[in-house]
N, C-alpha and C positions, 0 to 999 in steps of 0.2 A: 504493501500500500505504500503512495507515495504524499507528500506532508498536505498537500492540495486538498486531497480528501479526505483526511483523518478530521473531526471536529473536534475545535477546542469544548472543554467540558463549559457546558456554562455555570456563569456563578449565582452562588446562591444567600440568600439571606439567611437568619436567626429560624426562620418556620419550614426551609428546607425547599422553598420555591425557588423558580430560578426567576432572573432579573431581568427578561426578557418574556416575562410574562407565565399565563400557564398555557402548555401545551397546546396544540392545534388539535383540535377535536377530529378524527377520522371520517371523512366523508362531510365535513361542515364546508360550504363556500365562505367566503369571508366579503362583504358586502366592500365598495367604494367609501360608504358614511362611514362605515365603523375603520376604514384603514385612513380618513379624512380625520376622525374623532383623534385618532392612534397621533395622526402627523402633531394637530394641532397640540393637543395635550404635551407632548415633547417639546414644540417649540414653546410654549405655556412656561414649562419646566426652566428650560434654558436661558429663560426672560426673566424668572424670578431668582436664578443667579446674580442678578447684576441690577435687580430693584434694590433702592433703600427706600424703605416707610418711613413716613412722618415719625408714626410712631415709636421712641425706641425700642431697639431692642431688649433693652435689660429690663425695662416696663413690659414687655411680653414675658418675658422669662420669667420675673417676680409674678404676675397674673396666672403663668402658668403654674409654677410652683405651687402657688396657695391652692389651686382646685386639682394637682396630683396630677399632671398629666407634665407626661417626662418623657422628651423628643431633642434627639440629638440632630433630626435634618433641618437646617437651613433654612430651604426652602420652605417648608411650612409653617416654622414661623412667622415668616416673612406674606405667605399666607392669609394664616391669620391674621396681621399685624392691617393687612391688604384689606380683609372684610371688617374688623373692628373700623378702620379709618372711613370705609364705604357707610357702614352703621352711622355714625356721626356724622358723614356729611349727609345722609339721608336726613337726619332726625332737624339737626344745624337747618337745612330748606324747609323742611315742614314748619318747625316752628318759626320759622321768618313767615312763610305762606299767610302762619295764622294771626302774627301782629300785624300784617296788613290788611286783613280783614279786618282787623278790630280796629285798626286806624280808620279804614273806610267807611264802620259804621259810625265811630264816632267823628267824624270829619264834617258833620250836619250840625254837631252842636259848637255851642262860641266858644271852648275851650281851645280848640284844635290850632296849633300853630305847630308850621314845620319843624321840625327834630328831628333829633339821629334816633336812629331804628338801637330801642334795644331791647335785649332778650330776656322776657319776663318771666317768671314761674308759672304763670295761667299758662303762655304760650308753649314753653318745655312739656309743661303736664299734656298737655292736648296733642303735643304731637308724640309722645312717649307712650302716649294712648293708644295710638295708631298701633303702634309696637306691641302691645300687651303687658308693658310697662306702666303698673300703676304708684304714680307718687302722691302723697298725703303729706302735707305740711304739720307739723308736730305742733302740739296745744300748746298755745303760750299762756305761762300763768304767772301772773305780776304778785 
């Protein structure tokens, strides 16, 4: 047997599965959409290697440790930081929209003056309620 015909053994992880994914099933055809999906996933993972998220890696590590999640793959941590960044961005955008709606409703009143947009608790509470996060103000004791 010449060297070109010999197949190199696939590297395996701790679970004994190959890095190349599960072995192909005999008689199963792979569709173009599956190939394209795998190609897109591979490109995304390569992009995650060079991505620097806004949320610091130390902060992600801290909260992952608090949750009991252990991971050594930097790409996974960056993916979680990206998802967190997206969530915060969506909440801030929704809170801004609630603020604009509230300002439009109070525009008819005489008090209204042009002022800077301020993220208020009532806007933030309404925005987070859409995502299933309920915020209640603590009771005030005097």
